[in-house]
VOPAGU-2260 file (C-alpha; in pm, 1 decimal, decimal comma):
REM VOPAGU-2260
SITE   aa  ch    i         X         Y         Z
SITE  UNK   A    0    7457,5   13718,4   -8064,9
SITE  UNK   A    1    7436,4   13522,8   -7735,3
SITE  UNK   A    2    7719,5   13272,4   -7706,7
SITE  UNK   A    3    7780,8   12978,7   -7475,3
SITE  UNK   A    4    8091,5   12767,0   -7439,5
SITE  UNK   A    5    8224,9   12439,8   -7306,8
SITE  UNK   A    6    8556,3   12490,3   -7126,4
SITE  UNK   A    7    8776,7   12183,3   -7101,4
SITE  UNK   A    8    9053,8   11984,3   -7260,5
SITE  UNK   A    9    9038,7   11729,3   -7544,4
SITE  UNK   A   10    8677,3   11808,8   -7630,5
SITE  UNK   A   11    8641,0   11631,8   -7964,9
SITE  UNK   A   12    8424,4   11364,8   -7793,3
SITE  UNK   A   13    8172,8   11616,8   -7657,1
SITE  UNK   A   14    7804,5   11590,7   -7747,4
SITE  UNK   A   15    7726,7   11933,2   -7595,1
SITE  UNK   A   16    7750,5   12143,3   -7913,9
SITE  UNK   A   17    7508,8   11915,0   -8100,7
SITE  UNK   A   18    7277,2   11899,2   -7799,9
SITE  UNK   A   19    7252,3   12274,8   -7765,0
SITE  UNK   A   20    7242,0   12338,6   -8140,4
SITE  UNK   A   21    6938,5   12110,5   -8156,4
SITE  UNK   A   22    6783,0   12306,1   -7869,2
SITE  UNK   A   23    6848,5   12638,0   -8044,0
SITE  UNK   A   24    6677,5   12506,6   -8357,7
SITE  UNK   A   25    6375,2   12377,3   -8165,7
SITE  UNK   A   26    6337,3   12711,7   -7987,0
SITE  UNK   A   27    6393,5   12911,2   -8307,5
SITE  UNK   A   28    6704,2   13086,1   -8177,3
SITE  UNK   A   29    6921,3   13115,8   -8490,7
SITE  UNK   A   30    7142,5   13383,7   -8332,5
SITE  UNK   A   31    7259,2   13156,6   -8047,7
SITE  UNK   A   32    7593,4   12974,2   -8061,8
SITE  UNK   A   33    7757,6   12703,3   -7846,9
SITE  UNK   A   34    8134,1   12674,4   -7890,4
SITE  UNK   A   35    8407,5   12438,3   -7776,2
SITE  UNK   A   36    8682,3   12615,9   -7579,9
SITE  UNK   A   37    8960,6   12356,7   -7571,7
SITE  UNK   A   38    9223,6   12517,7   -7350,2
SITE  UNK   A   39    9546,8   12391,9   -7187,7
SITE  UNK   A   40    9448,2   12569,2   -6864,8
SITE  UNK   A   41    9193,1   12820,3   -6730,9
SITE  UNK   A   42    9432,4   13084,2   -6602,6
SITE  UNK   A   43    9301,8   13337,4   -6860,2
SITE  UNK   A   44    8930,7   13265,2   -6809,2
SITE  UNK   A   45    8862,2   13598,7   -6637,6
SITE  UNK   A   46    9033,6   13790,2   -6918,5
SITE  UNK   A   47    8843,7   13587,7   -7179,7
SITE  UNK   A   48    8507,8   13679,7   -7024,7
SITE  UNK   A   49    8600,3   14046,3   -7011,2
SITE  UNK   A   50    8713,7   14044,0   -7375,4
SITE  UNK   A   51    8409,0   13852,2   -7501,0
SITE  UNK   A   52    8094,0   14009,4   -7349,5
SITE  UNK   A   53    7869,2   13817,4   -7589,2
SITE  UNK   A   54    7920,6   13502,2   -7379,7
SITE  UNK   A   55    7623,8   13449,0   -7148,3
SITE  UNK   A   56    7741,0   13126,5   -6985,3
SITE  UNK   A   57    7977,5   12834,6   -6988,0
SITE  UNK   A   58    7984,8   12467,0   -6907,4
SITE  UNK   A   59    8305,4   12338,9   -6749,4
SITE  UNK   A   60    8434,1   11984,4   -6785,5
SITE  UNK   A   61    8743,1   11770,6   -6720,0
SITE  UNK   A   62    8993,7   11874,3   -6594,3
SITE  UNK   A   63    8887,7   12227,1   -6489,2
SITE  UNK   A   64    8586,6   12185,8   -6256,6
SITE  UNK   A   65    8803,2   12274,5   -5955,4
SITE  UNK   A   66    9073,4   12484,7   -6124,4
SITE  UNK   A   67    8821,0   12739,1   -6252,9
SITE  UNK   A   68    8699,4   12838,4   -5905,8
SITE  UNK   A   69    8970,3   13103,2   -5837,8
SITE  UNK   A   70    8879,6   13265,4   -6171,0
SITE  UNK   A   71    8518,8   13332,1   -6066,1
SITE  UNK   A   72    8372,3   13636,9   -5892,9
SITE  UNK   A   73    8105,0   13447,7   -5698,1
SITE  UNK   A   74    8000,4   13095,1   -5606,9
SITE  UNK   A   75    7654,4   12951,5   -5558,9
SITE  UNK   A   76    7636,2   12804,3   -5203,4
SITE  UNK   A   77    7577,5   12450,2   -5332,9
SITE  UNK   A   78    7874,4   12468,8   -5570,2
SITE  UNK   A   79    8086,7   12604,4   -5285,1
SITE  UNK   A   80    7980,5   12311,5   -5065,2
SITE  UNK   A   81    8063,3   12064,3   -5342,7
SITE  UNK   A   82    8397,5   12226,9   -5417,1
SITE  UNK   A   83    8351,7   12201,7   -5795,3
SITE  UNK   A   84    8184,6   12402,1   -6073,3
SITE  UNK   A   85    8046,1   12280,1   -6404,7
SITE  UNK   A   86    7830,5   12580,9   -6501,4
SITE  UNK   A   87    7913,4   12951,5   -6508,4
SITE  UNK   A   88    7664,3   13235,0   -6546,7
SITE  UNK   A   89    7783,7   13576,8   -6664,4
SITE  UNK   A   90    7566,4   13870,3   -6559,7
SITE  UNK   A   91    7511,9   14192,6   -6753,6
SITE  UNK   A   92    7801,6   14355,9   -6575,4
SITE  UNK   A   93    8043,1   14078,9   -6668,9
SITE  UNK   A   94    8049,0   13923,9   -6320,7
SITE  UNK   A   95    8077,1   13544,8   -6312,9
SITE  UNK   A   96    7909,6   13302,4   -6075,0
SITE  UNK   A   97    7982,8   12930,2   -6052,1
SITE  UNK   A   98    7714,9   12663,9   -6012,5
SITE  UNK   A   99    7709,3   12285,6   -6004,8
SITE  UNK   A  100    7432,3   12140,0   -6219,5
SITE  UNK   A  101    7604,5   11799,0   -6209,5
SITE  UNK   A  102    7413,2   11759,1   -5883,2
SITE  UNK   A  103    7082,4   11762,6   -6071,8
SITE  UNK   A  104    7212,8   11510,8   -6324,9
SITE  UNK   A  105    7349,8   11274,6   -6061,2
SITE  UNK   A  106    7029,4   11281,7   -5858,0
SITE  UNK   A  107    6820,4   11213,2   -6169,0
SITE  UNK   A  108    7047,1   10926,5   -6273,8
SITE  UNK   A  109    7048,8   10760,0   -5932,2
SITE  UNK   A  110    6669,6   10778,0   -5921,4
SITE  UNK   A  111    6656,5   10593,2   -6254,6
SITE  UNK   A  112    6921,1   10336,0   -6163,3
SITE  UNK   A  113    6834,6   10260,8   -5801,9
SITE  UNK   A  114    6459,8   10304,6   -5786,2
SITE  UNK   A  115    6371,8   10225,0   -5424,7
SITE  UNK   A  116    6699,0   10042,5   -5353,9
SITE  UNK   A  117    6911,1   10193,6   -5073,5
SITE  UNK   A  118    7278,5   10103,2   -5121,9
SITE  UNK   A  119    7476,3    9968,1   -4827,8
SITE  UNK   A  120    7806,2   10103,5   -4958,2
SITE  UNK   A  121    7913,1   10300,1   -5265,1
SITE  UNK   A  122    8255,5   10317,7   -5427,2
SITE  UNK   A  123    8338,5   10638,8   -5614,5
SITE  UNK   A  124    8605,6   10569,6   -5876,1
SITE  UNK   A  125    8808,0   10890,0   -5911,3
SITE  UNK   A  126    8866,3   11198,3   -5697,5
SITE  UNK   A  127    8817,0   11492,6   -5936,8
SITE  UNK   A  128    8543,8   11752,8   -5966,3
SITE  UNK   A  129    8277,5   11504,6   -6077,4
SITE  UNK   A  130    8365,1   11278,1   -5784,4
SITE  UNK   A  131    8308,2   11570,5   -5547,8
SITE  UNK   A  132    7958,0   11619,1   -5689,6
SITE  UNK   A  133    7879,7   11248,3   -5655,1
SITE  UNK   A  134    8001,8   11251,6   -5294,1
SITE  UNK   A  135    7779,3   11551,8   -5219,5
SITE  UNK   A  136    7470,9   11367,9   -5347,4
SITE  UNK   A  137    7557,5   11048,0   -5160,7
SITE  UNK   A  138    7600,4   11242,3   -4836,2
SITE  UNK   A  139    7261,6   11405,9   -4893,2
SITE  UNK   A  140    7111,7   11058,1   -4930,9
SITE  UNK   A  141    7299,4   10914,7   -4630,8
SITE  UNK   A  142    7470,2   10652,8   -4849,9
SITE  UNK   A  143    7810,5   10547,5   -4708,6
SITE  UNK   A  144    8091,3   10569,4   -4964,5
SITE  UNK   A  145    8464,3   10543,8   -5023,5
SITE  UNK   A  146    8673,4   10722,6   -5285,0
SITE  UNK   A  147    8889,7   10488,7   -5492,6
SITE  UNK   A  148    9191,7   10605,9   -5693,3
SITE  UNK   A  149    9535,7   10496,7   -5806,3
SITE  UNK   A  150    9746,9   10467,1   -5493,1
SITE  UNK   A  151    9475,0   10628,4   -5279,9
SITE  UNK   A  152    9622,1   10979,1   -5344,0
SITE  UNK   A  153    9579,1   11065,2   -4977,2
SITE  UNK   A  154    9201,0   11036,3   -5000,8
SITE  UNK   A  155    9003,6   10714,0   -4978,3
SITE  UNK   A  156    9155,2   10382,6   -5083,7
SITE  UNK   A  157    9348,5   10240,1   -5377,2
SITE  UNK   A  158    9208,7   10008,3   -5641,2
SITE  UNK   A  159    9412,9    9726,2   -5491,9
SITE  UNK   A  160    9248,5    9784,1   -5153,6
SITE  UNK   A  161    8905,0    9804,1   -5314,9
SITE  UNK   A  162    8958,2    9474,8   -5493,2
SITE  UNK   A  163    9094,8    9299,8   -5187,0
SITE  UNK   A  164    8860,4    9428,1   -4916,8
SITE  UNK   A  165    8550,7    9601,1   -5041,8
SITE  UNK   A  166    8441,8    9537,0   -5399,6
SITE  UNK   A  167    8214,7    9243,5   -5320,9
SITE  UNK   A  168    8050,0    9436,2   -5034,1
SITE  UNK   A  169    7980,3    9749,4   -5238,1
SITE  UNK   A  170    7642,8    9741,2   -5411,7
SITE  UNK   A  171    7681,8   10080,5   -5588,1
SITE  UNK   A  172    7992,2   10160,8   -5794,0
SITE  UNK   A  173    8019,2   10495,6   -5972,0
SITE  UNK   A  174    8292,6   10571,8   -6223,4
SITE  UNK   A  175    8374,3   10943,9   -6230,5
SITE  UNK   A  176    8710,6   10901,5   -6400,9
SITE  UNK   A  177    8760,2   10954,2   -6777,9
SITE  UNK   A  178    8883,4   10596,2   -6823,9
SITE  UNK   A  179    8688,9   10441,9   -7109,8
SITE  UNK   A  180    8581,9   10770,7   -7267,0
SITE  UNK   A  181    8607,3   10813,4   -7644,8
SITE  UNK   A  182    8850,9   10785,8   -7815,8
SITE  UNK   A  183    9013,3   10557,2   -7554,4
SITE  UNK   A  184    8717,1   10322,3   -7534,9
SITE  UNK   A  185    8924,8   10013,4   -7450,2
SITE  UNK   A  186    9032,7   10152,9   -7112,9
SITE  UNK   A  187    8858,7   10082,1   -6782,9
SITE  UNK   A  188    8911,7   10154,5   -6412,4
SITE  UNK   A  189    9149,0    9907,6   -6245,0
SITE  UNK   A  190    8888,1    9703,3   -6061,6
SITE  UNK   A  191    8870,2    9325,4   -6082,3
SITE  UNK   A  192    8564,3    9278,6   -6302,3
SITE  UNK   A  193    8541,3    8915,1   -6192,3
SITE  UNK   A  194    8422,3    9044,9   -5853,4
SITE  UNK   A  195    8124,5    9224,9   -6007,2
SITE  UNK   A  196    7792,3    9051,8   -5953,1
SITE  UNK   A  197    7417,0    9065,1   -6007,3
SITE  UNK   A  198    7337,3    9245,2   -5681,3
SITE  UNK   A  199    7532,6    9554,0   -5783,3
SITE  UNK   A  200    7435,6    9882,9   -5947,3
SITE  UNK   A  201    7694,8   10043,6   -6177,4
SITE  UNK   A  202    7679,6   10408,0   -6287,7
SITE  UNK   A  203    7935,2   10549,8   -6532,6
SITE  UNK   A  204    7936,2   10928,1   -6579,1
SITE  UNK   A  205    8083,7   10874,3   -6926,1
SITE  UNK   A  206    7825,9   10909,7   -7204,2
SITE  UNK   A  207    8049,1   10850,4   -7507,4
SITE  UNK   A  208    8043,2   10555,9   -7560,4
SITE  UNK   A  209    7705,7   10491,0   -7401,4
SITE  UNK   A  210    7824,3   10151,9   -7276,6
SITE  UNK   A  211    8183,2   10159,1   -7151,5
SITE  UNK   A  212    8396,3    9851,2   -7087,6
SITE  UNK   A  213    8321,5    9898,1   -6716,6
SITE  UNK   A  214    7945,6    9886,5   -6775,8
SITE  UNK   A  215    7965,7    9603,7   -7029,4
SITE  UNK   A  216    8164,3    9384,4   -6790,1
SITE  UNK   A  217    7916,5    9454,0   -6512,5
SITE  UNK   A  218    7615,8    9383,5   -6733,9
SITE  UNK   A  219    7774,8    9055,3   -6843,0
SITE  UNK   A  220    7775,0    8951,2   -6477,9
SITE  UNK   A  221    7415,9    9057,4   -6417,4
SITE  UNK   A  222    7469,2    9401,5   -6261,5
SITE  UNK   A  223    7223,2    9684,6   -6326,2
SITE  UNK   A  224    7393,8    9957,2   -6530,0
SITE  UNK   A  225    7341,4   10320,3   -6632,8
SITE  UNK   A  226    7549,6   10544,5   -6858,2
SITE  UNK   A  227    7608,3   10917,0   -6822,0
SITE  UNK   A  228    7353,9   11002,6   -7093,0
SITE  UNK   A  229    7077,1   11091,3   -6848,9
SITE  UNK   A  230    7315,3   11295,3   -6635,8
SITE  UNK   A  231    7434,9   11484,9   -6943,8
SITE  UNK   A  232    7084,2   11578,6   -7045,8
SITE  UNK   A  233    6964,2   11672,4   -6696,4
SITE  UNK   A  234    7265,0   11890,5   -6614,8
SITE  UNK   A  235    7246,5   12056,1   -6958,1
SITE  UNK   A  236    6882,3   12148,1   -6904,0
SITE  UNK   A  237    6966,2   12282,8   -6557,5
SITE  UNK   A  238    7246,3   12491,3   -6712,6
SITE  UNK   A  239    7007,6   12626,8   -6975,5
SITE  UNK   A  240    6761,9   12728,6   -6705,3
SITE  UNK   A  241    7036,5   12916,5   -6518,9
SITE  UNK   A  242    7158,6   13092,3   -6831,6
SITE  UNK   A  243    6805,7   13211,9   -6900,4
SITE  UNK   A  244    6746,2   13347,5   -6550,9
SITE  UNK   A  245    6739,4   13727,9   -6511,2
SITE  UNK   A  246    7093,7   13854,4   -6580,3
SITE  UNK   A  247    7104,4   14140,4   -6331,8
SITE  UNK   A  248    7429,2   14288,7   -6204,7
SITE  UNK   A  249    7530,0   14063,0   -5919,6
SITE  UNK   A  250    7380,7   13720,5   -5850,9
SITE  UNK   A  251    7280,3   13758,9   -5488,5
């Protein structure tokens, strides 16, 4: 029985099991299973794979997209360049290779949101694994950006600095943090929403709820908004394609 799993923490909000169960039913694959693997850490991931050879692949979510890397046998070159993994393929010999299908989802979402618009400056809210994938795509598109986080954390700028110096000049703002995700739907990144305006494009990687407080406040002020729903679907389909590639021993 081929099994797949979502590795992360606090996964009760995840739509992935229902998404893949629906796919299994459409493709008439009653023997396939997609399971939630809600773990406190990923230190035993390698041992788990070895003990459970029925697992063909995994998705990886907050907060393990970076932490899982030392547990893998190989890395796809794009995932290595990003510095984060959200998809793992297990070959027939039990070897694991990390990929980043978030890239596909982010590119698809920005195409929908931006159309032909070329942002002058993007703010990336958060500095985790998803933020790394967003930064990779923005670099590929030659879109200038700044990371924004609490206190700056040694990378980028703080929310206070963003509010004071840059928020009105940024025409693309992307939330990669979990703030506002179910069940904590009343939370929002610490930006001054009164500085949001109609010339801005807001993208929230959160898909549950579909319209976060961040997006709702932006929409109220005329900004163009997009939730993480399209990213979720695109990266899931890219993961499925990887999992169904030839599972030979070794990925190179």
